[in-house]
C-alpha positions in Angstrom: 10.3 50.0 -41.0 9.9 50.9 -37.1 11.5 49.0 -34.6 10.0 47.8 -31.3 11.3 49.7 -28.4 10.4 47.3 -25.8 12.8 44.7 -24.5 12.6 41.0 -25.4 9.6 40.2 -23.3 7.8 42.9 -24.7 5.8 45.6 -23.2 4.6 45.8 -20.0 1.6 48.0 -20.2 -0.8 48.6 -22.8 -0.2 52.2 -23.2 3.6 51.6 -23.8 2.7 49.3 -26.5 0.4 52.1 -28.1 3.5 54.6 -27.8 5.6 52.3 -29.7 6.0 52.9 -33.1 6.2 49.3 -34.1 3.3 48.0 -32.0 1.0 50.8 -31.8 -0.6 49.8 -35.1 -1.1 46.3 -33.8 -2.7 47.7 -30.6 -5.0 49.8 -32.9 -6.0 46.8 -35.5 -6.5 44.3 -32.5 -8.1 46.2 -29.8 -6.3 45.2 -27.1 -2.5 44.1 -26.9 -1.1 41.4 -24.3 2.6 41.0 -25.0 2.7 38.2 -22.3 0.6 34.9 -23.6 -1.0 33.5 -20.8 -0.5 29.6 -20.0 -3.3 27.5 -18.3 -1.5 25.1 -16.0 -1.4 21.4 -17.0 -4.7 19.3 -16.0 -4.2 15.7 -14.7 -7.5 14.3 -15.3 -8.5 11.1 -13.2 -9.7 8.2 -15.0 -12.2 5.6 -13.9 -9.6 3.2 -12.8 -7.9 5.6 -10.5 -10.9 5.9 -8.2 -11.4 9.4 -8.5 -7.4 10.1 -7.7 -5.7 12.3 -10.1 -2.8 10.4 -12.0 0.1 12.8 -10.6 0.9 13.2 -7.0 -1.7 10.6 -5.7 -1.5 7.3 -3.9 -0.6 5.5 -7.1 -3.5 2.8 -6.4 -5.0 2.3 -9.9 -4.5 -1.4 -10.3 -7.3 -4.4 -9.6 -5.6 -7.6 -9.8 -7.0 -10.7 -11.3 -8.1 -12.3 -7.9 -10.3 -9.0 -7.0 -13.7 -9.9 -5.7 -16.5 -9.1 -8.3 -17.6 -5.6 -7.9 -14.8 -4.8 -5.6 -13.8 -1.3 -5.2 -10.4 -1.8 -3.7 -7.3 -0.7 -5.8 -3.6 -1.5 -5.7 -0.3 -0.2 -6.6 1.7 -2.1 -9.0 4.3 -2.8 -6.2 1.5 -4.4 -4.0 0.3 -6.6 -7.1 4.1 -7.7 -8.1 4.3 -8.5 -4.2 1.0 -10.4 -3.5 1.0 -12.3 -6.6 3.2 -15.3 -6.0 1.3 -15.5 -2.3 -1.9 -15.5 -4.5 -0.5 -18.3 -6.7 0.1 -20.5 -3.6 -3.0 -19.8 -2.3 -4.9 -21.3 -5.4 -2.4 -24.3 -5.1 -3.4 -25.1 -1.6 -7.1 -24.1 -2.1 -7.8 -27.8 -2.5 -6.3 -29.3 0.7 -8.8 -29.6 3.5 -9.5 -27.9 6.8 -6.8 -25.1 6.3 -7.4 -21.6 7.9 -7.0 -18.9 5.5 -4.4 -16.9 7.4 -1.9 -17.8 10.2 -1.3 -14.4 12.1 1.9 -14.0 14.0 2.6 -11.3 16.2 4.6 -10.1 19.4 3.0 -11.2 22.6 2.9 -7.4 23.5 0.2 -6.6 20.7 -2.1 -9.8 21.6 -4.9 -7.5 23.0 -3.8 -4.5 20.9 -3.1 -4.3 17.2 -3.1 -8.1 16.6 -6.3 -8.4 18.2 -7.8 -5.4 16.0 -6.3 -7.2 12.6 -7.6 -10.4 13.8 -11.2 -9.0 14.5 -11.1 -7.2 10.8 -10.1 -10.3 8.8 -12.8 -12.3 10.5 -15.4 -9.6 9.8 -14.0 -9.8 6.2 -15.2 -13.7 6.3 -11.3 -15.0 6.9 -10.7 -17.7 9.2 -7.6 -16.8 11.1 -5.3 -18.8 13.4 -4.8 -16.6 16.3 -2.8 -18.1 19.3 -5.1 -16.1 21.7 -7.9 -18.2 21.2 -6.6 -21.3 19.5 -4.1 -22.0 21.9 -5.8 -24.2 24.9 -4.9 -23.8 28.7 -2.4 -27.0 29.1 -1.5 -27.3 25.8 2.1 -27.0 24.5 2.5 -23.7 22.6 5.1 -24.5 20.1 3.4 -27.9 19.2 0.2 -25.9 18.6 1.8 -23.4 16.7 3.3 -25.9 14.5 -0.1 -27.0 13.7 -1.5 -23.9 12.9 1.4 -23.0 10.4 0.7 -26.4 8.9 -2.6 -25.9 8.3 -3.0 -22.4 7.2 -3.2 -21.1 3.5 -0.8 -17.7 4.3 1.2 -16.2 7.2 1.1 -12.5 7.8 3.5 -11.2 10.3 2.2 -8.1 12.3 5.5 -6.1 12.6 5.0 -3.4 15.5 7.8 -1.6 17.5 6.9 -4.5 20.0 7.9 -7.3 17.5 11.2 -5.3 16.7 12.0 -5.5 20.4 11.1 -9.3 20.6 12.8 -10.6 17.5 16.6 -10.5 19.0 15.5 -12.4 22.0 14.5 -15.2 19.6 11.6 -16.2 21.6 8.1 -17.7 20.2 7.6 -15.3 17.4 11.0 -15.5 16.2 10.3 -19.3 15.9 7.1 -18.6 14.0 8.6 -16.1 11.8 11.4 -18.7 10.8 9.0 -21.3 9.7 7.2 -18.6 7.8 10.3 -17.4 5.9 10.9 -20.6 4.8 7.9 -20.4 2.4 6.8 -18.1 0.1 3.6 -17.4 2.0 4.4 -14.5 4.0 2.9 -11.3 4.0 4.4 -8.6 6.4 2.2 -6.3 7.6 3.8 -3.2 9.6 2.0 -1.1 11.9 3.6 2.0 13.6 7.0 1.3 12.2 8.6 1.4 8.9 10.7 -1.3 6.2 13.8 0.8 7.4 13.5 0.0 11.0 12.6 -3.7 10.3 15.7 -4.2 8.0 18.0 -3.0 11.2 16.6 -6.0 13.2 15.7 -8.6 10.5 17.3 -8.2 7.0 15.6 -11.2 5.5 12.1 -10.0 6.6 12.7 -6.6 5.4 13.9 -7.5 2.0 10.2 -8.6 1.7 7.6 -6.3 0.4 4.4 -6.1 2.1 1.6 -3.7 3.5 1.9 -0.7 5.7 -0.8 1.1 7.9 1.5 4.3 7.4 0.2 4.3 3.5 -3.5 3.0 4.4 -5.5 2.0 7.1 -5.9 -1.3 8.9 -9.6 -1.6 7.4 -8.0 -1.4 3.9 -5.3 -3.8 4.4 -7.6 -6.6 6.0 -10.1 -5.9 3.2 -6.9 -6.5 0.6 -5.9 -9.7 2.7 -9.4 -11.1 2.5 -9.3 -10.7 -1.3 -5.9 -12.4 -1.4 -6.8 -15.4 0.3 -10.2 -16.0 -1.0 -10.0 -18.9 -3.5 
């Protein structure tokens, strides 16, 4: 029997295959000879639950938690659901209490007219009632006392973590006192803006150990929509 003259990987051209005593008959029989089988690239299909994203290399937001609103198109990662589920359980437990604000917004003084105001406005646009020092602390009132009342009368606390807050926390000012009260309860969601959890852990390991939401991963508008779903009984 004739032996193939090609190396292990086969002939590089059709003419070489035709000249080979072993392969020329196959070349004549099948009309064309391709020694290198072609492989198609694996296809990762997107499912309806992934919102049109592929299942490989996408954002990973494919889950709708039990508290999602009817008809909501907002998707979550599994990590976000794990983070927010205990908060949601506390929201449901406190839903029967009267006259509670949905959210207490803790922020740095420097952010009161910037990122904190933006988040406040987005939440209120979503129908969320927010305790916000810029509107809820009246002139002449005692700031710490008003903060105490705001914390006691809110279902959930969110802390807007920005570079300004990271600078303020070591000074042990008002934001630090708010944060200490919120950390004592399982009702706190950190919202990171223009900073990272690594930066936060350098300043506050306790707060940095908690998972939250970040504007690096998604826009502030989507974070506000998720918080609205979370705090709506």
